[in-house]
N, C-alpha and C positions, 0 to 999 in steps of 0.2 A: 504494500500500500504506500502511495507517495507520502513523503514527509508532510505535505500540506494537509492531508487527511489525518495523519497520525497526530499532528499538533493542533488541529482545529479546536478552538474553544469559543463559546458564544456568550453574549451578555446574560446577566441574571439579576434578579432582585435579591435573592438569598440562596445559599447553597446548603441545603439540609444534609447532603452527603458529598463531601469533597472528593475529588478524583482519587480513587484508591484501587487496589488490586481486586479484580473480579472474583478471585478465589475466596475473598473474605465476605462476599455479599451474596445472599440468596435472592435472585432477581424476582422470582414469583412471590416470595414473602414481602419484598419491597413494594411490589405493585399491589399486592393484597392489602398491605397496611394502608396504602394510599386510599383504598376504598373504605376500609373499616373504620379507621381512626378519623374522627371529625376534624381534628387539628391537622391531619395530614392530607386533607382533601384539597390539594394545591393544584394550581395550573402551572405547568412547567414541562421540563423535558428530562429524559434519562438518556445520557450519551454513553455508548459502550464501544470501546476500542478493542477489537479482536485482532489476532495476528495478521489477518489478511483483509479484514473488513471493518467497517465503521457503521454503527447503527444509532439512530435517534428515535426514541419512543416519545410520543406526545401525549400529555395528560391535560385534561380539562376538569377542574374541580375534583381531582382524584381518580377520574375515569380515563383509562387508556383508550384513546380515540383514533390514533393514526401512527404511522411509522415510515421512516425513510432509511435507505440502505446505500452505502458507498462501497463498491467492490474494488476501488482503486482507479476506476475509469470515470467515475462520476456518480451522482446521486440518482436514485430511482425510488418511487413509492413502493412499498412492500406491504403485503397483508400482515396484520398485527400478529396473528398466530404464527406465521412463517418467521417473522422477526424474532419472536420470543423463543421459538424452537431452535434458532441459530445459536443461541447461547448455551454452551454445554452445562449439564447439571453440576459437574465438578470440574470447572475450568482450571487449567494450570497456568494459562496466560490470559492477558487482557486486563483492561481497566474500566472503571465505571464511575459516573458521577450523576447526581440527581440535583437539578437546579430549579428553583422557582422562577417563573418568568411571566411577564405580561402577556395576555392572550393575543394582543396585537403583534407582539414580537414573534410569538409562535406562528402566526399567520405569515409573517415576513420570512421566517426560516423555511417553512414548508414550501412556500411559493417559489423562493429562490432555489431550492433544492430540486424541485420537480417540474419546473417549466423553463423553457429556453429564454435567455436574456435578450433584450433588444440590442441590436448592434449600434456601435458608435460611428459617427462619420469618420472616414479613413484619415482625414487630416487632423482629427482631435486626439491629443494625448490625454487620455482620461486620468492618468495618475498625476497630472500637473494641476493643482488646485487653481492656479491663476488662469487656466484655460477652461477647466471643468465647470466651475460654478458660474462664470459669466455665460457659458453656453447654455446651462440649465435655465438660467434666468431669461435668456433671449428666446428660448423656445417654450417658455412658460410650462416647464415640465411638471406633469402630475405623475407621481409614481414612486418607486422604491429604488434606492441606491444602496448597493452592498459594497463595503470597503473591507478588504481582507489585507491585514498588515501583520506579518510575522505570526501567522496562525490565528490571530484574533479576528473574528467576523463581526462587523459592525453594520448597522442599518440606519439609513436616514430616509424619512418620508417627506415628499415634496408636494406642495400645492401651488400651482401657478408659478413654478420656478423658485419658490421660497421654502426653506426647511420648516415643516410643520411639526416634526417630532423625530425621535430617534432612539436607538438603543446601542450604547457603546460598551465595549467589553473591557474597559479599563477600570480603575479603582473608583471612578466617579468624581474625582476632585476637579473643581473648576466649572466654568459655564460650558454649555454645549459647544459654543464656538471654540473655546480653548481646547476642549477634548478632541474635537474634529481636527483642529489645527495640528495637534500632536501626532495624528495619524499620518500626516503628510510631511513630517520633518525630514531633514536631509538623510538622517541615518536610515529611516524606514524606506525612503525612496530608493536607497541603495539595495534594499531587500525586495524590490519589485512589488510595490503596492498594486493590488489588483482591484479595479473598480468596474462593477457591472450594474446594469439597470433593468428594471421591469416596470410594468404597469402597476397600479395600486393593487395590493394583494386582497383577495376575498378572505372571508373568515376561514379559519382552519377547518378543512373538511373532516367530517366524522365518518369513519368507515362503518359499513353495515355490521351489526353484531354477528358474531359467529353463529348464534342460534338461528338468526334469520337466514343466513346463507345455507345452513344445514336444512332448514325447513323447506326452502325453495328447491334444493337439490332432491330432497325426498319427494316433493310434490311432482317434479318433472319426471323422475324415474317412475313413480306410481302412475302418472298419466300415460306414459309410453307403454308400460306393462298392461294397463287397462285397455288401451286401444288394440294391442296385440291379442289380448284375451277375447275381445269383441270381433276378432277376425281381420284386423288391419295389420297383417304380418309385416308390412313395409313401414310401420310406424317408427322404428328406430332410425331407419335411413331417412325418412321424411324429417324427423326431428333434427338429425345431424345436418341435413341440407339447409333447413330453416335457420339453425344456429349459425352456420357458416355465412349464409346470406345476410343475416342481421348483425354480424360481428362488427362491421365497420361503424355502424351507428350505436352499437351497444357493446363496448369492449368487455363489460362484466361477464358476457357469455363465454369468455375463455374459461370461466370456472365451471362449465358444464360439459358433459361429453356423453354421446350416445353410440359410439362406435368402438368402445374399449380403450380409447386414449385416456390416460390419467388426466383429470381436469386440473387446471392451474388454480392457484390460490386467487381468491376474489379480492381485488383492490378497487372498491367502489363504495360510495355512500348508499344509504338505504333507499333513497329516492331513485338513484340511477339503477341500482340493482332491481328494484321493483319494476321500473319501466322496462328493463331488459327482459325480465321473466314474463311480464305481461305480453310483450310483443311476441315472444317465442311461443307462448301458449296460444295466442290468437292465431298466429300463422300455422301452427301445428293442427289446431282443431278445425280451422277453415279448410285445410288441405286433406286431413285424414279423418276428421270427425264426421258423424252422421248428421246431416242437416235436415233429415226428414223426421217422421214420428218416432217415438220410442225413446231410447236412451241417447238424447242429444247432448251437445256440449255443455249446456247449462246444468243438466242433471248430473253429468260426469263430474263437473267441477264442484257441484254442491256436495256430492258424495266424498270426493277426495280431499276437500278442504275443511270438512266439518270439524274434525278433531282439533285443528289449529285455526279455526275461523277467526278467533279474536286477534291472533297474531297477524294474520293476513289482512284483516279489516283495518287494524291500526296502521299497517304499512301502506295502505291504499291500493292493494292489489285488485280488489273487486271493482273499484271505480274505473280501472283501466281495461276491464274485460269487455269484449264485444257482445257478451250475453249477460243478462241480469241473473245473478246467482242469489237464490233465495237464502 
């Protein structure tokens, strides 16, 4: 893993667990305590440095809601379960820290890790503050600026070209202007300060709960099996074709499979996942379902969703169906 990823550190409001050896910390106990203990229900992040990888787990008010992963080539979003499973139960190597942070900062972190930055004009030297800030003013920049200096990741938010807020990874001494100025001093410039920009970040996305993912997988498998039992032997092939056709609009469908391929982990929020599953069900039942009298799509869905109807109702699945499910 590049030294830049090994040495990365982010701003924080407070550090309940300073960076320490991973062997001394039980990750699942740490995350469980954040749920159970009222005083530990913090918003923040858990950063984990493994020998070849770097993980960031995001928490909102004690709940683990998202994760990102750096394999040495760059950051990618990763399913929460997959991220936690990457940490060995008895690790010999690695380090971990738990930091409390502002929710807006968490949004900045995740946005900059998982989306491509906007390019700078080729003639602009973004690491030169005498050129950078006048440029941002001239174009009335609205967005996020990330400044990485010697492993410290800093964020500035801009409105109409002016700084409206920020999160700096230093000790916090001095005004915002003084702290930003220190990032661009001559010594740090020699260390190749990296400056990138994005549009304004949305709120930190919340991944769909594992229980909802499991329920949707069970529903889709039950639906295909029911169609086969009703005489539609080609239902698995139809379902896989529909999944492939819808994949461009609904990436969450990578988490499903009907041809024996192991499904990938689902990285999507609950709304996106529900929309993907609803589209797949509608396509499958319009193609393979019986539109005539008898056991039609509405009756099949009523039967298969009955046991978990409250979960599906709260997720909004029934509102997206092409049939009214009683």
